[in-house]
LOGUVEX-194576 format. One record per atom (N, C-alpha, C): residue in one letter; y, x, z. Coordinates in steps of 0.05 Angstrom, whole numbers, plus 5000, padded with zeros to 4 digits. Atoms other than C-alpha are relative to their C-alpha. Layout:
N
AYXZ...
end
This chain:
108
M496450324996M500249885004M503250244992K497549885001K507550284989K502949764998M497750144998M514650045005M501050084985I498350025010I518950014960I503549925013M497050104995M527350114971M500250004981A498149975012A532349984927A502549875008V498049995004V538950104929V501649894989V498450185033V543449654885V502549805003P497350134992P550049444875P500949675002R499850324990R551948684906R499149824980D499350005027D553948484828D497449964985E501849945011E548148564808E496349925020A503650034995A541648494863A499149664996E501450234996E541347724849E498250074979G502149955030G538547904769G497750175018V503149865001V534148424801V498649865020L502650144988L530947934862L498949834986S500750315015S531147324819S497150174975A502149955025A526347824758A497250155016L500949984984L523748094826L498149735001I501450164995I520747444848I499049844972A501750035015A518947194782A497850144986A501849885005A514547734771A497550035020G500950124985G511547564835G500550205037P499649964974P512548124885P500849935020A497550164982A516147894942A501250255011A496649915002A522448144960A501649935020T497649964971T526948245023T502550104989F496449855002F534648435025F501350015030T500049994983T538848655074T503750094980E497849825009E546048795057E499950365014S500549804980S547949455065S504250134994R497050075018R555149845044R499550405009G498749614999G556450725032G500450094979G498849775019G556751204979G501550055006M496949934997M562751554965M502149734995L497850185005L566150904933L499449865031R499950194979R563850545000R499849704996Q501450175013Q560850034956Q498949765017A500650134986A558549384976A496749994989Q503649965012Q549249304963Q499849915011Y502250144981Y544049084979Y497850084991T502849845003T538049385000T497349924996I502850155007I531149104973I498550155010F502749815005F525449244988F497049815008V503250125022V517949044964V497550105011G502449894989G510949234997G498949824971A502150055021A506449234943A497250134995D501149905015D499949464916D500650344978E499349695025E500350254885E500149924972Q500750035027Q498149924820Q502349884986I496950065010I504149554809I502550105008V495649814993V510450144837V500349934969P498649875024P511450264756P501349684990H500050125012H511049514748H503349895005V498350134989V516449374801V502550355009L497449725015L520850044776L500849884980N499650075021N521449794711N501049744999I499050354999I523549054734I503550135002V497249934982V529249454776V500750174979H497749845026H530949904712H501649824993D499050125018D531149444670D502849675008T498450284980T535148864713T503750215010C498449914979C540349414755C501250294978H499249765010H544849864702H503150205016S498449964993S549550384719S502750134980V497750015015V556450474689V503250245012V498049884984V562350924693V502349955009R497150004989R568350894717R503450115003I498249824996I574851214703I502449915003E497350034977E581051264748E502050104992R496649884996R588651504733R500050055025A498649874980A589352024787A503250164993D496650065008D596852054768D501450305026A499549694994A600052784793A502649985025E498250034972E604052834860E503249974997E496249985010E612052834851E500350325011E498849824989E612953434902E497750154992G501249885013G606153814863G502050194978P498749725011P607854454820P499749944964I498650065021I611054304763I498550054964F502049935018F604954434713F497849725010A501950294992A600853804746A500149864978S499850255026S599353304696S498449775007P503250075010P595352734707P498350074996V503049875005V588152754715V498349655003A502450234996A582852184701A498150225006E502250104985E577452164745E498149904996S501250165008S571051944726S497450025021A502849934970A564351744778A498049674987S503050195004S557751344757S499949905020V500550094974V557250714792V497649854995G501450215010G552850154792G497350185007G503449925012G544950294779G498449925032A501649954975A539650464835A498850175011V501649744985V538050934884V497049905019I502850184994I529850654899I497950425002F501249814982F525351074952F497249834996V504050234995V516950904950V499050155020W501249814980W513751205012W496549825006D501550014989D507051025033D500349815023L500350194978L504850485085L497750015012E502649934993E499550585134E498449695014Q501250204998Q499649905153Q501849754981F499050165000F502149325137F499349644991A500950484982A502748455160A501649834991V498550054999V505247945144V498949715025Y499950244988Y505747365202Y501949755001
end
């Protein structure tokens, strides 16, 4: 038995959860916040037999996408004369997935 934990952006969590439920694996989630940009996220937990782990990973991959956000950082007024506005980019969204072995799994 495996535990799959996927951390996904809040705005993509509903699609991931719907796809997982439609495919069969039982999933639960909790709200979380973190990362460099302190974005709201959902942490989704799935207990699954080892054989369906690739299927679960494919579902998350197909329903959760990262994007590149570009923000313009204006130069400071008191900075050096050669300082110019700089565009900064960061990859946001997507999923971070952890998979580990479970010694015991029970539903009560």
